[in-house]
N, C-alpha and C positions, 0 to 999 in steps of 0.2 A: 320159507325153506329153500336151501340151496341144493340144486341138483347138479352133481359133478358131471353128469352126462352132457351138459351144455358144451363142454370142450369138444365134443365130437359131433356137434350139429353140422354135418357136412353132407356127404353124398347120401347118407341114410335118410335125409328128409325129402329126397326126390322120388316121386311115385312114377315109375316107368322110365324108360330110356329114350333120350332124344334121338338116338341113332337107330332105333329099332323100327325102321320103316317110316312111311309117311302118314300124316294125320290131316284129315280134312275137317275143319271146323265150320259148321253150317248154322245159319239161322239167327245169329246174334246181330245186334246193331254194332257196327264197328266204327269207333272214333280213331282216326289214323294218328292223331297227335301232332300233325303239322299245320293245323288250322283249317285244313280242307273239310268239306262237309262229311257228316257221318254217312255210312253206307247202311241203309236199312236192310235187314234180312241178308246179311253178307255171307260170303264163303271165302275162306283163306286156307291155303295149303302150307303145311310145315314139313320140311324134309331136312333131316340131319340137323335139327335145332335152328333152322332158319326159315323165314317166310319166303316162299318162292312164287306164289300167285295170290292175288287178291281181287275179288269182284263181288258181284251179286250172287245170291244163291242160284245154283244151276248154270252159272257162267264159267266156273272154274273147272277145267279138265284135270282129273286126278289120275294117277297111275293105277294099274291093276293092283288089287290087294290093299288099297289104302284103308286106313282105319277112319271111320266116319264118327264125328263127335257132334251130337245135336246140342246146340246152345240157344235154341229158340226161346225168346222171352228175356234173354240176358243182354248185357252191354259189354263189349270188349274195348279196352283201351290199353295203351302202353303202360308198363310199370312206371312208378314215380322215381324221379331223380332229385336228390337233395344235395345242395351245393355248399352247405355250411353246417358242419356238425363237429362235436367234440366228444369222442367216445372214451369210455374207460374210467370215469370218475365216480359214478353213483352205483352203490350196491345196497339195495334196500333203503333204509333210513339214513345211511351214511354217505358222505360226499367228501372224498379225501384223495391225496396222492397215493396213499397205501392201497387204494382200490385199483390203481392203474396196473392191471394184470391181464394176462391173456384171456382168462376166464371172463372177466367183466367186459373187455372189448368185444369178444365174440358174442356175448349176450346182447350187447347193444346192436350189433350187426344183425343178429337174429330177430330182435325186436323190430328193427326196420323192415325186415323181410315180412314179418307177420302183418304189418300195416300196409304192405303193398309197395315197398320201396326197394329198388334193385341196386342202386348205386348211391354212395354217399362220399362227400369230400370233406375230410377232416382239415380244419382251418387253423393249423399252426400251434396246437398245444399237444405235441407228441413227445413224450419222454423217451429218450434213448432210441433204439432201433426196433422196438417191439411192433409198432404199427406197420412199419415197413416190412418186417418179416411176415406179418399176417397178410398184408397185401400181396406179397410175392407167393405165399402158399396158396392163396386164392387163385392167382393167375396160373399156378401149376395144377389147379384142379384138386387140391388137397383139402380145401376148406370151403364151406358154403357161407351163407349169410349175405347181406347186401355187400356188393363189391366195394371195397375200401380204397379210396385214393387219399394221398397224404400231402401236407405242406410242410412236414417236419417241424423244426423250431421256427417260430415267427421272429420278426425283427422289429425293434423299436428303439426309441431313446431310452436312457437309463430310467428304470422304474416305470416304463410306459407299457410294458407287456401286460397280460391279463393279471388282475390284482388279487384274485382269490388265493387263499393259502394253498389250495390244491395245485395251483399252477406256478408257484414260486420257483424261480431258477430255470425256467424253460426257455424264455426268449433270449435271443441275441441282443445285447445292448450296445448301441453304436453312437458315436458323436461326429465322425468324419466320413467323407465320401469313400475313402479307401476301406474303412471298417465295414461300411454297409455293403460295398461291392464284395468284400471278402466273405461276409456272412452269406450273401446270395451264392457265391461260388461254393462255399462249404456245403450248403444244402443241395446244390446241384450235384455235387460229388456223391451225395448219398442217394441220388436218383429219386428225389421227391417228384411229385406230380405238379406242384405249383409252389409259389412263394407267398407268404403272408407278411404284411407290415401293419403295425399299429402306429397311427399318425397323430391322434389328438393328445391332449395333456392329461387324459384320464381323470377328469374332474379336478384338476389342479395339483395332483400328486407327482407330476412329471413334466419335463419340457416336451413341447410338441416336436415331432419330426419335421425338419425344415422342408420347404418345397424342393430345395436343391438335393437333399438327401433322398426324398421320395422319388424324384426324377432319376437319380443315379441308380436306385434299386430297380426301377422299372426298366431302365436301359440295360442293366446287367442281366436281369431276368430274361429279357428278349434275346440277348446273346446266347443264352443257354436254352432257348426255345421253351421257356416256362411261362405259364400264366402268372400274373401277380395280382393279388387281392388285397385291398386296403380296408382296414377298420377305420371308419370315419364317423365323426360326430358333428363337427362344426362346418357350417357353410363355407367359411374361408378356406378350410383345408380341402374341401371337395373341389373348389375351383382349381386349385393347384394340381390335385390328383387327376382330374379330367384332362387338364392341359398336358400332364405328363403321360397320358394315355395308359394309365393302369388298366388292367383287363376287367376289374370288377370292384364295385363298392360292396363290402361285406355287410354293411348296414346302410340305412338312409340317413341323410342329414336330419338332425334332431333338434338343433337349437333355433331353427328358423324355417320358413317356407322357401323352397328353392326358387331363385329368380329366373327370369327368362334366359339371360346369357348362360347361366350354368346348365339349364336344361338343353340349350342348343349345343353346348360343348360336350355334354354326355352323349347326345345323339351323334354328333359329328365324329367323335373319337371312339364310337362303338363300344362304350363302357357298358358291361352287364351290371344290373343292379339287383340286389337281394333285399326285399322289403323288410324282412325280419320283424314282423309286426307282433307276433304272439307273446313274446316275453314282456314287451311294453304294455300290451293291451290288458294282460291279466292283472297288472298293477293298478289299473284304473278303477277297480271295483272295491266297495267296502262291505259287500255281502256276496254270497254265492251267486255267480252269474247264471242265467238260464242255459247258456251253452254247455256248462259243466255237466248238466243232467240230460243232454241230448242223447236219446237211447243208443244210437250206434257208436258214438264217440265214448259214452260212459261204459258201454259194453266192452269195447276194445280195451279200455283202461282196466276194467275188472279182470279181463283175461290175462293181463300182463304185469300188473304190479300188486303188491299186497294191500289188504284193507287198511293196515296201519299207515302206509304211505298216502293212500287216498284220503284218509282222515286228516293227515297233516296238510295236504293240499287245500282242503276246505278251510283250514285255519288261517290261510293267507288272507281270507276275506273277512276277518273280524274287524270291528270298528277301528278306524285308523285316524291318525293326525290329519285334520282337514287341510293343513298347509302342505303336507306331503302329498296328499291325494290331489290337491289342486296342481301341484307341480307335475306329478306323473300323468295327469290328464292333459296338461299342456304339451308335454313331450310327445305323448301318443297322438295328440291332435296334429302336431307337425308331421309325424311319420305318416299318418293316414292321408293328409293333404299332399305330401310329397309323393306317396305311392300313386295317388290319383293323377297328379300333374305329370308324372313320368309316363304313366299309361297313356294319357291324352296326347303327350308329345311323341309317342311311338318308341319309347325306350325299350331296350332289350331286357325285360324283366325275367328273372329266374327264381326258382324256389330256393330260399335260404331261411332257416328258422333259428339259428344258434342252438340247435338241438344238442342235448347233453348237458346243459346247465342244470342246476338243482331242480328236480321235479319237472323238468322240461324234457320228457322222455322221447327216445327215438320212435319215430312213426307217429306217436300221439301229437307231437309238436307240429309235424308236417301236415297232418290231416286237419288240424285246427288252422294252420297258416293258410291253407287253400281257401277256407271260408273267409278269412280276413282279407285276403287279396281280392276276392269277389266283392266284399263290402266296400272296398276302395274304388270300385267302378269298373274293374276288369270283368268282361263277360266270362261265362263259364268256359267257353272255348279258349279264350285268352289265358285263363288260369291253367287249363290243361296243357296248353302249349308251353307255358312257363315251367311247368312241372315235368315235362317230358322232352320234346324235341329241342327246345331252346337250352334246357339244362345239359342235354347231350352235346349240343354245339359248344357251349361254354367249356365243358370238361373234355372236349376234343375226342368224343366217342362216336365216330361216324356210323357205327352199325347199331346204335341204340336210339331210343326215343320216339320212333315212329313204327307203325305197322305197315310195312311196304316190302315189296320183293327185295331180297338181298339183306334185309335186316335180321338181327337175332330175334327169335321168337320169345321175347320177354313181354308178357301181357297179363292183364287182370281180367277176370270174368266177374262182372258185377251184377247184383240182383236188381238194380234199378239204374236209371239213366242219369248220369251226372250233368247232362245238358239241361235237365229239368231242375236239378238242385245239386249244387256242387258238393253238398254233404253226402251225396250218394257214392262218392269215391270210397267211403268207409264201409260200404255194404259188399264186402269181398266174399264171393262164393268160391273162387278158385284162383290160383296164381301159377303161372308158368315161367320158368327161367330156362332159356336155351331150349325151349320145346318140351322140357320135362316139368311135370307138375310138382309143386311144393306140397308136402304133407303138412298142412297148417295145424291140424289137430295134434300131430306128433311134435311139431315145432313148439306149439303152445305148452305142451306138457313138460318141456325141457327148459323153459325160460326160468331164470333166477327170480325168486320172489322175496 
């Protein structure tokens, strides 16, 4: 059932006002998000939507008349930041360009909110100016949902942009240095938050973007003070992209295991990397995987999509061609090993899930991705850092991603400790944005099904 009220999931989802006095939250285990140790039985003060003091219970001095909130037995952590999404294409069982409407984009942003995600970065598949308009309305305080950042129209060689029918005609197609620089300038004029390029040959259907053109795009983006993110598949392309000092790999190398010189180059040139493991991992199964029925993940899915969609998702794991299954497992094996090698090398890993692809839902994809990052050898604390403070660093949001004085009071209250089990990030009891609580029950009631 479609509920038109989703268009107005805005200020009405906020329970209480962030400016109505100070709030002192006491008793929770506090995970700051910067990799520092958790504070057991913490106390933190929120004033006018920002955290002003943090310490142990009883150590934080609060002003007269402060509202005290008992969070004993809970765990508090920053809200999640997702750096690779594609909003606006799925509506129920359909996935098409016709779905790219204000209503569907807002529903995706509200889905992300429901799963504990406060910021998302749309990576280069934005039709027209609609996403930019929504971003600007959010900045003006007129719309809620996860804060949307945009890369506008991505850039690639002819026919090298995203291949699904829903995405046809979006990407800039370039063959010369002047064309790619002009494409970057065109997006900069639209005041996008970043630039996206597609580099590989897209499975043989297009020419690769040459190293010279990739380097020109990176150089032009930096002139406009914009991050540049590269869709990468082949090891050979990643070598040139790291040397060109792109800001991020929007995927990991998938055709091979990354060698030592490439790892060194990624670290030296401070390239952020998004593992994007979930989409590939789900293709490695020929029967329903155990994780699909994990109670909290399955519960969130039932809260947010229709039974018909869930049944279709289960159909993905019907018996499959053994040769296809062997190939998908080999590709995922490379992704998993590369995520592990990058972690061991000290790379700047951030959360990116390619969210918004068919049945790869906002929030659901990220919550699954956190578990997969942990499976690749990241500690639970490292996964939390990747999903909070380091994501904020990549997206250049200096007041987000950590629970510390001066930061926005964007935080999750969890029923269990994710340091014990990363899957506990799914056990959301409450969520606060700018010090105001999100009414998750009301939000849930207005999601499209």
